[in-house]
C-alpha positions in Angstrom: -21.9 -7.1 -24.8 -22.5 -5.9 -21.2 -20.8 -2.8 -20.0 -19.6 -3.4 -16.4 -18.9 -0.5 -14.1 -15.5 -0.9 -12.3 -15.4 -1.2 -8.5 -13.3 2.0 -8.4 -15.9 3.9 -10.4 -18.7 2.6 -8.2 -17.0 3.8 -5.1 -16.2 7.2 -6.7 -19.8 7.6 -7.8 -21.2 6.8 -4.3 -18.6 9.1 -2.6 -19.3 11.9 -5.1 -23.0 11.5 -4.4 -22.4 11.7 -0.6 -20.3 14.8 -1.0 -22.8 16.4 -3.4 -25.8 15.7 -1.1 -23.9 16.9 1.9 -22.8 20.1 0.1 -26.2 20.8 -1.3 -27.8 20.1 2.1 -25.4 22.5 3.8 -26.1 25.2 1.3 -29.9 24.8 1.6 -29.8 24.8 5.3 -27.6 27.9 5.4 -30.0 29.5 2.9 -33.0 28.5 5.1 -31.4 30.0 8.2 -31.0 33.3 6.4 -34.5 33.2 5.1 -35.9 32.4 8.6 -33.8 35.2 10.0 -35.2 37.6 7.4 -38.8 36.5 8.3 -38.1 37.1 12.0 -36.5 40.4 11.3 -39.5 41.4 9.2 -41.8 40.3 12.1 -39.8 42.2 14.7 -38.9 45.3 12.8 -42.2 46.0 11.0 -45.2 44.1 12.1 -44.3 44.0 15.8 -43.4 47.7 15.8 -46.6 48.6 13.9 -48.6 46.4 16.3 -47.1 48.2 19.3 -47.8 51.6 17.6 -51.5 50.5 17.0 -51.8 49.4 20.6 -50.3 52.6 21.9 -52.6 54.6 19.6 -55.6 52.7 21.0 -54.3 53.3 24.5 -53.8 57.0 23.8 -57.4 57.2 22.5 -58.8 55.4 25.5 -56.9 57.7 27.9 -58.9 60.7 26.4 -62.2 59.3 27.7 -63.9 60.8 30.7 -62.1 64.2 30.9 -65.1 66.2 29.5 -67.4 64.4 31.9 -65.2 65.2 34.8 -65.1 68.8 33.7 -68.9 68.8 33.5 -69.1 67.6 37.1 -66.7 70.1 38.8 -65.8 72.7 36.2 -62.1 72.1 36.9 -60.1 73.5 33.9 -57.2 71.0 34.8 -59.2 68.2 33.2 -59.2 70.1 29.9 -55.5 70.7 30.2 -54.9 66.9 30.6 -57.2 66.2 27.7 -55.1 68.5 25.6 -51.9 66.6 26.6 -53.5 63.2 25.7 -54.7 64.6 22.3 -51.1 65.6 21.6 -49.9 62.1 22.5 -52.5 60.6 20.2 -51.4 62.8 17.3 -47.7 61.8 17.8 -48.6 58.2 17.9 -50.8 58.5 14.9 -47.9 60.1 13.0 -45.7 57.2 14.0 -48.3 54.7 13.0 -48.6 56.5 9.6 -44.9 56.0 9.0 -45.0 52.3 9.9 -47.9 51.6 7.5 -46.6 49.1 4.9 -49.3 48.8 2.3 -52.3 50.7 1.0 -54.8 49.0 3.2 -52.9 50.1 6.3 -52.5 53.6 5.0 -56.2 53.8 4.2 -57.1 52.8 7.8 -54.7 55.3 9.3 -56.1 58.0 7.0 -59.7 57.1 8.1 -58.6 57.1 11.8 -57.0 60.5 11.3 -60.1 61.9 9.5 -62.6 60.5 12.1 -60.3 61.7 14.9 -60.4 65.2 13.4 -64.2 65.2 13.4 -64.2 63.7 16.9 -62.0 66.5 18.2 -64.1 69.1 16.6 -67.4 67.8 18.0 -65.8 67.3 21.4 -64.6 70.9 21.4 -68.2 72.0 20.6 -69.4 69.9 23.6 -66.9 71.7 25.8 -68.1 75.0 24.5 -71.7 74.2 25.2 -70.7 73.2 28.8 -68.8 76.4 29.2 -71.8 78.5 28.0 -74.1 76.6 30.3 -76.0 74.8 27.5 -75.8 71.5 29.3 -78.7 69.8 27.5 -77.3 70.7 24.1 -73.8 69.6 25.3 -75.1 66.3 26.7 -77.0 65.5 23.4 -73.9 66.3 21.3 -71.7 64.4 23.9 -73.6 61.2 23.1 -72.8 61.6 19.4 -69.1 62.1 20.3 -69.1 58.9 22.3 -70.4 57.0 19.2 -67.5 58.5 17.1 -65.1 57.6 19.9 -66.0 53.9 19.8 -65.9 54.0 16.0 -62.3 55.3 16.1 -61.5 52.7 18.8 -62.9 50.0 16.5 -60.8 51.3 13.7 -57.7 51.3 15.9 -58.5 47.7 17.0 -58.9 46.8 13.3 -55.5 48.3 12.5 -54.0 46.4 15.4 -55.6 43.1 14.2 -54.0 43.7 10.7 -50.6 43.6 12.3 -51.6 40.7 14.6 -52.7 38.8 11.5 -49.4 39.7 9.8 -47.5 38.4 12.7 -49.5 35.2 12.7 -48.8 34.9 9.0 -45.1 35.4 9.6 -45.2 32.8 12.3 -47.0 30.4 10.1 -44.5 31.1 7.2 -41.6 30.5 9.6 -43.2 27.3 10.8 -43.6 26.2 7.2 -40.0 27.0 6.4 -39.0 25.0 9.5 -41.1 22.1 8.3 -39.5 22.3 4.9 -36.1 22.4 6.4 -36.8 19.4 8.6 -38.3 17.5 5.6 -35.2 18.3 3.5 -32.9 17.4 6.3 -34.7 14.1 6.9 -34.7 13.4 3.2 -31.0 14.1 2.9 -30.3 12.0 6.0 -32.3 9.1 4.4 -30.5 9.4 1.1 -27.1 9.6 2.8 -28.0 6.6 5.0 -29.1 4.7 1.9 -25.8 5.6 0.1 -23.8 4.6 3.1 -25.6 1.3 3.3 -25.0 0.9 -0.5 -21.3 1.6 -0.1 -21.1 -0.9 2.8 -22.9 -3.4 0.6 -20.5 -2.8 -2.3 -17.5 -2.9 0.0 -18.6 -6.2 1.6 -19.7 -8.0 -1.5 -17.2 -6.5 -4.0 -14.1 -6.2 -1.8 -14.2 -7.8 1.6 -15.9 -11.1 0.7 -13.7 -11.7 -2.4 -10.6 -10.8 -0.3 -11.8 -13.2 2.4 -12.3 -16.0 -0.1 -9.0 -15.2 -1.8 -7.2 -15.2 1.6 -8.7 -18.6 2.3 -7.7 -20.0 -1.1 -4.2 -18.4 -0.7 -3.9 -20.1 2.7 -4.9 -23.4 1.2 -2.4 -23.1 -1.6 0.5 -22.2 0.9 2.9 -25.1 1.2 4.1 -24.3 4.7 0.8 -25.2 6.4 1.2 -22.2 8.7 -0.9 -19.7 6.8 -3.2 -17.6 8.9 -7.0 -18.2 8.7 -8.8 -15.0 7.9 -11.7 -16.0 10.1 -9.4 -15.8 13.2 -8.2 -12.3 12.5 -9.8 -8.9 12.4 -7.9 -7.8 9.4 -8.5 -9.9 6.2 -6.2 -7.6 4.3 -3.2 -8.5 6.5 -4.1 -12.2 6.4 -4.4 -12.0 2.6 -1.1 -10.1 2.3 0.6 -12.7 4.5 -0.8 -15.6 2.6 0.1 -14.0 -0.8 3.6 -13.3 0.4 3.9 -17.0 1.3 2.5 -18.0 -2.1 5.0 -15.7 -3.8 7.8 -17.4 -1.7 6.4 -20.8 -2.7 6.3 -19.7 -6.4 9.9 -18.5 -6.1 10.9 -21.8 -4.5 9.0 -23.8 -7.0 10.6 -21.8 -9.9 14.0 -22.4 -8.3 13.3 -26.1 -8.0 12.1 -26.2 -11.6 15.2 -24.4 -12.8 17.3 -27.0 -10.9 15.3 -29.8 -12.3 15.7 -28.4 -15.8 19.5 -28.1 -15.2 19.6 -31.6 -13.9 17.6 -32.9 -16.8 19.9 -31.1 -19.3 22.9 -32.6 -17.3 21.4 -36.0 -17.5 20.8 -35.7 -21.2 24.4 -34.6 -21.7 25.6 -37.5 -19.5 23.5 -40.0 -21.5 24.9 -38.6 -24.7 28.5 -38.7 -23.3 27.9 -42.2 -22.0 27.0 -43.5 -25.4 29.9 -41.6 -27.0 32.4 -42.8 -24.3 31.2 -46.4 -24.6 31.9 -46.4 -28.3 35.2 -44.5 -27.9 36.4 -47.0 -25.3 36.4 -49.8 -27.8 37.1 -47.9 -30.9 40.0 -45.8 -29.7 41.6 -47.3 -26.6 42.3 -50.8 -28.0 44.1 -49.6 -31.2 46.1 -47.1 -29.2 47.1 -49.8 -26.7 48.5 -51.8 -29.6 50.3 -48.7 -30.9 51.9 -48.1 -27.4 53.1 -51.7 -27.2 54.7 -51.5 -30.7 56.4 -48.2 -29.9 57.7 -49.7 -26.7 59.1 -52.8 -28.6 60.6 -50.5 -31.3 62.2 -48.4 -28.6 63.9 -51.5 -27.1 64.8 -53.4 -30.3 66.0 -50.5 -32.4 68.9 -48.2 -32.1 67.0 -44.9 -32.5 68.6 -41.6 -33.0 67.9 -38.7 -30.6 65.4 -37.2 -33.1 63.6 -40.5 -33.4 63.5 -41.0 -29.7 62.0 -37.5 -29.3 59.4 -38.3 -32.0 58.6 -41.6 -30.2 58.2 -39.7 -26.9 55.9 -37.2 -28.5 53.8 -40.0 -29.9 53.6 -41.7 -26.5 52.6 -38.4 -24.8 49.9 -37.7 -27.3 48.5 -41.3 -26.9 48.5 -40.8 -23.2 46.7 -37.5 -23.6 44.1 -39.1 -25.8 43.7 -41.9 -23.2 43.2 -39.2 -20.5 40.5 -37.6 -22.5 38.7 -40.9 -23.0 39.1 -41.6 -19.3 37.5 -38.2 -18.4 34.5 -39.0 -20.7 34.1 -42.4 -19.0 34.3 -40.9 -15.5 31.9 -38.1 -16.4 29.3 -40.3 -18.0 29.6 -43.2 -15.5 31.0 -41.8 -12.3 32.3 -44.4 -9.8 30.5 -44.9 -6.5 32.1 -43.2 -3.6 34.0 -45.4 -1.2 33.5 -43.4 2.0 35.8 -43.7 5.0 37.1 -41.6 7.8 40.1 -39.6 6.7 41.6 -36.2 7.3 41.7 -33.9 4.3 45.2 -33.0 5.3 46.3 -36.6 4.5 44.7 -36.3 1.0 46.5 -33.0 0.4 49.8 -34.6 1.3 49.1 -37.5 -1.1 48.2 -35.1 -3.9 51.3 -33.0 -3.5 53.5 -36.2 -3.3 51.8 -37.6 -6.5 52.4 -34.4 -8.4 56.0 -33.8 -7.2 57.7 -34.4 -10.5 55.1 -32.7 -12.6 55.3 -29.6 -10.4 59.0 -29.5 -10.9 58.5 -29.8 -14.7 56.2 -26.8 -14.6 58.6 -24.9 -12.3 55.7 -24.4 -9.8 56.2 -24.2 -6.0 53.5 -25.3 -3.5 53.2 -23.5 -0.2 51.1 -25.4 2.4 49.6 -23.4 5.3 48.5 -25.7 8.1 48.3 -25.0 11.8 47.3 -28.5 12.6 45.9 -31.5 10.7 42.2 -31.1 9.8 39.7 -33.3 11.6 38.6 -36.5 10.0 35.5 -36.4 7.7 33.6 -39.0 5.7 35.2 -39.0 2.2 36.4 -41.1 -0.7 40.2 -40.5 -0.5 40.8 -41.3 -4.2 38.0 -39.1 -5.5 39.0 -36.3 -3.2 42.7 -36.7 -4.3 41.5 -36.5 -7.9 39.8 -33.1 -7.1 43.1 -31.7 -5.7 45.2 -33.1 -8.5 42.9 -31.7 -11.1 42.9 -28.2 -9.6 46.7 -28.2 -9.1 47.3 -29.4 -12.7 44.9 -26.7 -14.0 46.9 -24.1 -12.0 50.2 -25.4 -13.4 48.9 -25.3 -17.0 47.6 -21.7 -16.4 51.0 -20.5 -15.1 53.0 -21.1 -18.3 56.4 -19.9 -17.0 56.2 -21.2 -13.4 54.5 -19.8 -10.4 53.2 -20.4 -6.9 50.3 -22.5 -5.6 49.2 -21.9 -2.0 47.0 -24.3 -0.1 45.4 -23.0 3.1 43.7 -25.5 5.5 41.1 -24.2 8.0 38.2 -25.5 10.2 35.2 -23.1 10.5 31.4 -22.9 10.8 29.6 -22.5 7.5 26.0 -21.7 6.7 24.2 -23.9 5.9 26.7 -26.8 6.2 27.6 -26.1 9.8 30.9 -27.3 11.1 33.2 -27.7 8.1 36.8 -28.0 6.8 37.9 -25.5 4.2 40.6 -25.9 1.6 41.7 -22.8 -0.3 43.8 -23.6 -3.4 45.1 -20.4 -5.0 47.6 -19.5 -7.8 49.2 -16.4 -9.1 48.3 -17.1 -12.7 46.5 -14.9 -15.2 43.1 -15.4 -13.5 39.8 -16.1 -15.1 37.9 -13.4 -17.1 34.8 -12.1 -15.1 32.5 -13.0 -18.0 33.3 -16.7 -17.8 33.8 -17.3 -14.1 30.3 -18.6 -13.6 30.7 -21.1 -16.5 33.9 -22.8 -15.8 32.2 -25.5 -13.7 29.7 -26.3 -16.4 30.3 -29.5 -18.5 32.1 -29.1 -21.8 33.0 -25.5 -21.1 36.7 -24.8 -21.6 39.1 -22.0 -22.6 41.8 -24.4 -23.6 42.3 -25.3 -27.3 42.8 -29.0 -26.5 40.6 -29.2 -23.4 37.4 -31.2 -23.1 35.7 -29.0 -20.5 35.0 -32.0 -18.2 37.8 -31.6 -15.5 36.3 -28.9 -13.4 32.7 -30.2 -13.8 33.9 -33.6 -12.5 35.5 -31.7 -9.6 32.3 -29.9 -8.8 30.3 -33.2 -9.0 32.6 -35.0 -6.6 32.5 -32.1 -4.1 28.6 -32.1 -4.3 28.5 -35.9 -3.8 30.5 -35.3 -0.6 27.8 -32.8 0.6 30.0 -29.8 0.2 30.4 -27.0 -2.3 33.1 -25.3 -4.3 33.4 -21.6 -4.9 35.6 -19.6 -7.3 37.1 -16.2 -6.7 39.1 -14.9 -9.6 40.1 -11.6 -11.1 41.8 -11.3 -14.4 45.5 -10.7 -13.9 45.4 -11.5 -10.2 45.2 -15.3 -10.1 42.4 -17.7 -9.0 41.2 -19.1 -5.7 39.2 -22.4 -5.5 37.5 -22.7 -2.1 36.4 -26.3 -1.1 34.0 -26.6 1.8 33.3 -30.1 3.2 31.1 -31.0 6.2 32.4 -32.5 9.4 30.0 -35.1 10.7 29.1 -35.3 14.4 30.6 -38.4 16.0 27.6 -39.0 18.2 24.7 -38.1 15.9 26.3 -39.1 12.7 25.4 -35.7 11.0 26.9 -32.3 10.5 26.6 -29.8 13.3 
């Protein structure tokens, strides 16, 4: 199995190498500067000083030449005095040269110069003595030997000076070599850093930028909006990728939402199919026998003299049969909803019809209806019967929730709604016990009910009718504070035939 190095590790390794090489290069260059400085210091402080001392020693020796000859020519004692001064200068410079001697070879030459100079001084003093005593031939003969020693000492001074000249040349060569080494190291480090930079650029391009570019293109192709940005037209592939990925995420969210809706619709269709089969069987198996029972009860009520107790029992039986018939009718409407018969009508008219229809039932429940209307609502495209069923269902539910009487308030308004646009709004509120927060979101679902004898289809039929009208229904309820049903229906534009 192959072991792959992660992209992060590759980048870290290259960056670490760059930092390490830069750090080592800096340290080496600093070290070389100190080394070159020490070489130059050695050259200046020792060899150059010793070279100057050797040169001054040679000069001091040369300056002693000719004084005895001058004395021989004119017998002026001042020449001898000047000779003595130059001898003292030579001795001082010889002592300084002795202190600057760095190794045994230099010390040996200085010692030989000092020894030969001592003999040279002694012989030269004898020459001067011969000249003073008038022994000129003897002095001239000895003077020739002194000149030989003078040139020998001069050669030794020159040799000593050449030693330091060679040392300075050696130091110069060493400094040059160090500089060459420094340049070589710098060039090598520069080449290595350049290679690593090129390698990093290669890794970034092939492992990051190109995949990001391809991914951005693929993400742009997958976007459903068609407005995704082409990475080739932008300088920042990352921004293009981020934009396309955000659009993909939005598309995924939208697709997920549509799938959820489709799944809910599928479940709803399955339930409706099941209810349709059940309702079709119930219509024939239950409604026909109960119709016969109702007719017999009606005949018995007219042909027999029933007691009050029997009349009450007959009424209870009739009410229960009517309740069962209502349940069957709800199943039939839910499974096979009738087609809407749309017409222009004001919702205010439908509200009045519903209140009028429920007048006696409202009194039986001891419920009062307050209608808040500034002016009749504008006409909309609606099925009056279906819309009336919605209002009747909501008001009956409110009456059943308010066991000991109560108040139903209906507020009519026209407003702008998002995303419907221009809309009419009906608010049906009661002061009943309210709906528990845990079940508010479920009351519009089919077959969900909190009543012992309910089918759970009434409010789901209401929601379906409102949706078929292109509107929506919202519920606001708090336990103990009543419930508000808000119905929002679109108002169509007369000219364009669509909501504004």
